[in-house]
C-alpha positions, -999 to 999 in steps of 0.1 A, spaced: 526 500 214 504 486 184 507 472 151 536 482 132 527 465 99 492 457 86 487 430 59 454 430 40 446 400 19 429 406 -14 420 372 -21 434 362 -58 441 398 -62 473 393 -41 479 411 -6 491 445 6 514 455 33 514 490 50 547 495 71 537 529 79 560 551 56 553 525 27 526 503 12 535 473 -10 514 456 -33 519 418 -40 505 405 -72 504 368 -73 510 344 -103 483 333 -124 471 299 -115 443 276 -124 425 279 -88 416 244 -74 407 251 -41 407 284 -25 399 274 11 422 283 36 445 299 14 441 333 32 454 311 62 484 298 40 490 336 34 492 346 69 512 313 80 538 323 50 543 358 65 547 346 99 571 318 90 589 344 69 592 368 101 604 338 125 631 329 97 645 365 96 630 376 64 622 412 57 587 427 54 589 425 18 602 393 14 578 381 41 551 393 21 563 375 -11 567 343 9 532 346 24 514 352 -10 532 323 -26 520 300 0 485 311 -5 491 306 -41 503 272 -36 473 264 -13 447 275 -40 465 255 -68 460 223 -51 430 200 -44 412 198 -9 433 212 23 467 201 6 493 225 12 523 234 -13 559 218 -8 587 242 -1 599 238 -38 565 246 -51 561 278 -30 599 289 -36 586 286 -74 559 307 -67 578 331 -47 599 337 -80 567 348 -98 551 371 -72 556 408 -84 556 435 -58 552 472 -64 551 500 -40 519 522 -39 
């Protein structure tokens, strides 16, 4: 019992995933931040959506960071379209620590 993965949001610096025997660091693309409010919530929602759709930990981390980036890139409480998130996914860099 217990958590098998731990995700840590680093705000505009990205996110970290610890999966026990590995640590991944996701670096978001550079954007002109419009409103970071709830972008952390979008990150978590993207990670959960990734898992729900059968993505790997690596892919879910990338998708979550892309969702958070899309949310911070928009005014107010808007969230990114699927196309916008997918575009940001391609720009998220992941390295193993």
